[in-house]
N, C-alpha and C positions, 0 to 999 in steps of 0.2 A: 823454142816455141816458134811456130809459124805465125807470122804477122796476121792479125785480124781473123784468126781462127781459134778454135778450142783444141787444136792438135799440137803435138810436139814429138820430137824424136830424141831418144836418149841413147848414147853409146856408153857402155860400161865394161869394165874389166873386173872379174871376180876371181879371187884366189882363195881356195878353200883349205889350203895346207894339206895335212894328212888326216884323212878320216878313215873310219873302218866300216866296211861292208860286212854285215853278219847275216847268217841264215840259220834257221832251225834245222834244216836238212838239205841234202842235195841228191840229185839223181844223175848217174853217169849216162853216157850215150848208150851203153849196153843195158841200161835199166836197173842197175844196182843202186839201192838207196843207201846213202851215207849219212853220218851224223852232222852236227853243226860245223860251220866254216866261219873263219874270221879272216878277212882279206884287207890289209891296209892299202889305201890308194891316195895318190895326190891328184887334185883336180883343179883346173882353171878354166875360165869361160869368158869369151868376149861376146857381148850381146848388143844388138841394135833393137831397141824397143820403139814401137809406135804407141803413143798415149793419146787418148781422147777424153777431154773434160766435159762433164755435164753439170752446169751450174745449178745449185739449189737456191742460192741467193747471192748477194754481193760478197760474202765472206766464206761460204762453204760450197764444196763441189764433190761430185763423184768422179772417179777416173777409171777407165777401162784400159788395159794394156795388152798388147800382143808383141811378142819378141821372137827374133830369129838370130841364131848365133853359131859359134864354133867352140866346142869344148875339147879339152885334152885331158884324158884320164890315164894315169900311169899306175898300174897295179904293182904291188910288191909281193914278196913271198908270203904265203898264207899259212894259217894254222887250221888243223882239222881235229875233230874229236872222234876217236875210233877205239874200240877195244878197251873202253872204260878209262881212257886217258887222252890228253891233248898232245898232238905232234906239231912241232913248230918248224919254221923256215922250209916249207915244202914248195915245190914247183919253181917257176921262174916268172919274172914280170913281163908285162906287155904294155907298150905305150900306144894308145888308140885315140884318133881324132874323130869327132862326131859332129853332126849337125844338132844343135840344141834349140829347143822351142820353149816358149813361156806364154801363159795367159794369166790375167788376174783382174781384180777389182779393188779399188781403193777409195778412201775418203780423205779429203784435204781441207785445209783452212788457210786463208790468206793472212799472213802476219802484217805485211805492208805491200806496196805495189810491186816490190822486187823479190820478196821472200815468202815461200809457202812451205807448210809442213804437210806431208802426205803419209798416211798409213796404208799399206797394201797387203792383201793376201794374194799369193800367187802360186801357180802350179808350174814347175819347171821340169822338163825332160832333158837330161844332159847326155843321153845316149848309152851305149854299151860299154861296160867295163869287162875286160878279159884278163885271165891269168892262165898260164900253162900249169897243169897238174903234174904230178910226179911221173905219170906214164906218157906224157907228151900230148895228151888231149887238152882241149881248151875249155875252161870254165868261164861262162859269161853271165852277166847280170845287167838288167836294165837299171840305169841310175836316174831315179825320179825323186822329186822332193816337193812337198807343200811347205811354203815358206811365208813368214811374216816379216815385213820390213817397214822401217820408218825412214823417210827421206826428207832432207831439207833441200828445196829447189830454189836456186838463186837465178833470177833472170837478169841478163845484162845486155 
């Protein structure tokens, strides 16, 4: 928290573990339409957020957030549906670093002078996830999420 202002900066590290990107269909660079894809990926993100509070009264406030960070997304071999069956362990992985962004709006309450509870709805863009397909071409996807979070903020 910046002294005598309603602003603060938050530095966070987020580890998402392995999640799965799925699509209903895909289109090759040559224009051929393929069936569904499932691509496992590991993702982590370091984010610096600027937060601005707007007090409703002594105990409640709204909060706006803007963030800028650095994400690392590592794809794994993928699965594809074609010819009426699933094919697994296709292609090869790519590790990609991206600039990540975030904006959101939250509502908070003051428990005491040092502790606050904040609920936030946020939109995060973590950048591009890429994987090499079996022919050596690259499949890419934008990694975007709308997220809800609850935070406990301790001022010291």
